[in-house]
N, C-alpha and C positions, 0 to 999 in steps of 0.2 A: 452410423453417422448421419445418414439421410433422415432417419426417423427423428433423431435429436434436433436436427436443423429445422425440420418441418414443425416439430413440436414448439420450438422457440418462436417461429413465425406465427403460429396459431395463437400462442399465448399473448404475443405482442399485439396482434390485431384484435384480439378479444377486448383488450384495453381500449384500443382505438375506436372500436365499434360503439363503445359506451359514451364517447364524446359527442358534443353537439354536432348535428348534421350541417354540412356546408350550405350557405346561402350567399348570394351576391358574387362579386368578382373573385376569381380564384386567388389572385395574388394578395388581395387585401384581407381575405378571410381564411386563406388556406392554412395558416399556422394553427388554427383550431383543430385541424385534422390530427396533428401529432403534438398538441400542446403539452401532453404529459411528458414529453422529452425535455421540456424546459422548466426551470424553476420559476417562482413567482416574479423575481426581479427581472429575468430575461424576457418573460412574457410581457411584462409592463413596458420594458424598453422597446420591444418589437412593436407594440401598439403605438408608442410615441413616435417611432420612426415612420410608421405608415401614416399616422395622422398628420405628420409634418410635411409629407409629400403631396404636392399639388396634383400629381397624377401618378398612376402606377408605373414603376420603373421595372421594365423587363430585363433582368440581369442575365446577360448572355453567359452560359456556362463555359463557352470557349474562352471568354475573356476574364472569367472569374479568377482563374489561377494567377494571371498577370496582376490583377487588381490586388489580390491578397499579398503577393510578393512585394508590391510597391508600397504597401501600407506599413508604417513603422510603429506608430503609437498603439499601445495595447487596447485602449478604449475605442479607437477608430477600427481596429481589427475586429473587435467584438461587434460593432455596428455592421461592418461589411459581412461578417459571418451570419448575422441575423437576417440580412437581406438575402443572402445566399440560401439560408435555411428556408425562408419563405418561398423562394423560387423552386427549390427541390421539392418542397412539400406540395407545391401546386401540381407538379408532375404526378405525384401520387394521388392527389385529390381528384384530378381530372379522370384518372383511371377508376377511382372509387365511385364517381358519378355514374359510370356505366354498369355498375353491378346491379343486378335485378333485385337482389334481396340482401342488402348490406347488414341487416340486423342479425341474420343467421349464417351468412357465408363469410369466410375470412376475406379481408380486404386485400386482395392480391394486386400488387402494382406492377405486374410483369408484362402483360400483353400489349399495353399502350405505350410502353417505353421503347424508344427507338434505340438501335445499336449506337447511333451517333451520340445520343444523350448519355447512354451508359458509358461510352468511352470518355466523353468530356468529364463526367462525374468522377470516374475513377482517377482521372488525371489530377483531381483536386485533393486526393488523399495526402500526397506529399506536402503541398502548401498548407493544408489545414493542420497537419501534425507539426510542421516546422513553426508556423506562425502563432497558432492558438494553443498548442499543447507542450511545446518545448520549455522546460523549466530552467534550463541551464544558464540563461542570461539574466534571470530575475535578480538574484543577489548581486551579481557583478555590476549591474547597471543601477544599483540603488546605493546612494551615498549616506543614507540614514543609518542609525544604529540598529534598526530592525527592518525587516522586509514586510511591506504591506501587500498582502496577497488578495485584497478585496477584488480588484479588477481582474487579476489573473484567474481567480476561481470562477468568475462569471464568464470570462472569455473561454476558459477550458470547457465549461459546461456547454457552451455553444459549439465548440469544436467537436466534442463527443456526440452531441446531437446530430451534427452534420455527418459524421462518420456512420452513425446509425442509419440515417436516411440514404446515404450513398450505398450502404450495404444492401438496402432493399431495392435499389434501382436495377433490376435484372430483367432483360427483355425476353428471355426464353425459359426462365426457371424461377420458382418461388423460393429457392434456397438462398439465404443471404450470402453476400460476398464475404469470403474469409480474408481478413486483412493479413498482410505479410508481416514477418517478424520485425522488420525495421519500424513499422507503425506500432505494433503491439508493445514494443519496448517502452514507447512513450506513453502508453495507456496505463501501464502497471502502477506508476506512482499515484494514480488517481483512485485507487481502489479502497483507500482508507478514508472514510468520511470524517475522521477525527482530525485530519490535517487541515491547516488553514488555507491551503491552496485548492482544496477539494470541497465541493458542495455535496449534500446528500444525493442529489440527482446525478451529479458527475460520477460518484462512486457506483451507483446502480448501473449507469450506462457503460462505464469502463468494465465493470465485472461482466455485464451481459455480452459486450463485444468480445472480450477475452474467451468467455465460455463458448460462444458461437464459433469463433475462429479456430479454437483449439480442441473442439469436441470430437471424440471418436468413441468407439465401443469399449475400449479397454484403457483409456486415459494415457496411452503411449505418446500421443502427439503432444499433449500438455506437459507430460513429464520431460520429454525431449526438449521442448522449448525452455522449460525452467532450468534443467540441468546444463544444457549446452549453451543456449543463446543468452539466457538471463544471468546465470551464475558464472559459468566459466568464461564467457566472452565479454560480459558487460560489468558485473559487480566485482568479481574477484580481482581484476586489475586495479580497481579503485582502492582496494585495501591491501595491496601487495606489500606495502612498506610499513604496515602497522606494527606496533610493539609486540603483538601476539605472535609474530613470525619467529621470535626467539625461542618459543616453546613448541613450535610445530615444524615438521619437516616440509619441504616443498610440496609434497603430496597432500598436506593438510593433516597428516596423522601426528599425534603427540610424539615428541622426542623422548627417548629413554633418559638421556642426560641433557637437559636444556642448556643451550649456550648462554653464558652470562654476558649480557651486552655491556659494552664499555661506553662511558660518557653519558650525556643526557639523552633521554629517550625522545624521539620525535613527538610522541603522543603527549609529552609533558608541556609542549609549547601550545599556546592558545591559537586556535584556528582563526582565520579571517572569517568575516561574515559569509562570504561566498563558499568557503570550505565547509563551514558548519551546515549551511542549508543544503549543500550538495550531499552531505552525509545523511541529512534528514530525508531527502528525496530517495536516496539509495536504501535507507532503512525501510521506507514504506514499500518499495519494490521487493525488498527481501522478506518483509512480513507476508506479502502475498505469496511469495515462493514457498515459504514454510507452510502456510495454511492450505495452499492449493496442491502441493506436490503429494503424490501418493505415499503411504507409509512404506511400501516396498521400495520405492525409488530413494527415499531418504535413508533407509537401512543400507542400501547399496552405495550411495554416493555421499554419505555423511562427511567425508573429508573435504568436500567442496563447501559445505555449510559452516564447518567449525571455524576457519579463520575469520570469516565475516562476523560470526556470532561473538567471538572473543573481542574483535576490534571494536564493535559497537558497544559491548558491555564494559569496555575499559576506556572509552573515549573521554577526553578531558571536558567536553561539553556536557552539561547536565541534561539538556534536552535529548541529545543523542544517546547518552548512557542510559537514561530512563527508558527510552524506547527500545534500546538493545536488550535490556534486562527482561522486558515484557516479551520480546520475540524469543529470547532464550528459553523462557518458560513454555512458550508454545512449542518450541523444538523438543524440549524434554518430554512433553506430552505426546509428541508425534513419533519420535524415534524409539525403536524397541529398547527396553532397558538392558537386555543382554548385550546389545551392540555397544552401548555406552560403557558398561562395566568391563566388558572383555577387552576393549581397546584402551582403557585407562582415561577415557574422556572425562569421567567424573572428577578425577583429581585435577585435571587441567581447568575445568570449569570452576571448581572450588577456589583454586589459586587466583583465578581472574576476578572472582566476585567478592571474596572476603575483604579486600581493601575498601570496597564501597561502604561496608558497615561502619567505617571510621570517618565517613563524610558527615561530621557532626558540627553543631555550633560550638565554638564561635569561629572556627576556621572555615566553616561552610555556612552560608546563609541558611537559616532555618527552613525557609520555603523550598530551597533546593534539596536540603537534606530529607525533607518529607517526601519529595518526589522519588528519591532513590532508595530509602531504607526498606520500605515494605516489599517492593518487587525484588530487591536483593535477597532479603530473608526468604521470600517465597521460592526463589531459585535454589537456594542452599537447602531448604527443607525438602524440595522435590528431588534434589540429587541424593540426599540421605535416604529417601524413601524408595529409591530405585531398587534397593535390596529389600525384598518383601518380607524377609524374616525379622520380626521385631527383636529377636534375641541375638541377632548378628552382631559380632564385635565391631565390624566395620561401620555398620549403621549407628550403633551406640556411640562410637568414637566421633563420628561426624556430628551427631546431635550435641554431644558434650562440647565440641569445639564451637558450635554456633552459640551455645549458652555462655561459655566462658569468654571467648574472644570477641563475641558479638554483643549479646544482650547485657551481660554484666559490665563489660568495658564501656559500652555505650551509656549505660545508666550512670556510671562513675563520672564520665566526662560531661554529660548533658542532663543531669538530674533536675536542673533548674528550669528546663524547657518542657513545659507541660505537654505540648503536642508530641514531642519526641518520646517522652515517657509513655504516652498513650499508645504509640505504635509499638514500643518495646513490650508493653503489657499484653497486647494482642498477640505478639510473636511468642511470648512465653506460654500463653495458653495453647498455641498450636504445637510448640515443642513438647510440652508436657503431655499433650494428647498423643503425640508420636512415641514418646519414651515410655509411657505407662508407669509401671512400678519402678522402673530404673531411674525415675526422676526423684525418688524418695531421698536419695543421698544429698540432694540440694536443700532439703528442708532443715530449718533450724528452730529449735525450741528455746524460747526465752523464759527464764524464771522470774 
């Protein structure tokens, strides 16, 4: 673990060493020390803030926490965070000045940092996470039909840059500070740079902080965080009342005889804006869990993953469902095939995904249908291929069903929609490739 942490520090400071050397007052120029932590928009904003100040403001670390807590508007929080970033960076920059050979030696910010500075900096972790990274109130406080994440994404990038600097403020060791689980939970939703609330820089910072805080020699610490803290304690309660629970036992394992629910399903009701975005945030966290968890841990704890997978893949929201299908495909590539087949998980996944193949125009907008069809077909093809034997009756039956109940039915209902037909033709090519000679029975000769 020590070797990994030191390696992280060395790699990080190699980047820093290539940046322009400091000149002039520390607080007005110090952001150049770690400017790689901020994206272009935040660097420009920091320059504007410093240019507008008649004199350098020495932000007291002891009062910074109170100032963050007292600020409500997200844009004002971003500016306060940038000022705090400049101050923390100055502490690191002053230490860097004392290095005899900064071009060849790592820039270690440890010996010049006092215990008092470190203590005050650590006290900022909670306010930074709460005010700059917490996504929970964004949708609830927005009365529009959609959530504008422009300022949120920039504010979060500042917050993640602050946590990175705080992790380096160590008075007696060059090993970065490991953040606790309460802070790490709020970092996980920022690991996917495809999300509107995340910048490319934020995704890199969040991933790096998670790797540093959870690194050990055998991945046990990371797996424990994912299984216990993220899945069991945080995500699973959010999906406890989903419609997938009618097919799963409380343990997460498939029921031998699924209960038939009575009445209308909760998932059939449209979610509020806040609920939809809460699920999207959770889906991003879950995606990181699937991609970061070791294969051995997934094989042991797959019942914790399955309810969330099914809930996302069956969600009424197109955005959530599309994301869930892509995560389901990642899970199928990660979980050992024997585990899925022996527990009957393949049948449960097929039952959950097949209805998506009928999300076709005109009952579903064409744009939404295009988001869903191909990932749904990819999941079903991957499930069929879990059995490696191309002559297997089970595999052939699954592929036959995809053709008959999926492609042929879809073409019958949506043949006038060229883009839908294009997707179906691509899928047919993939299915025929899997079936081989067994696809010959679907050929028809015209006289």
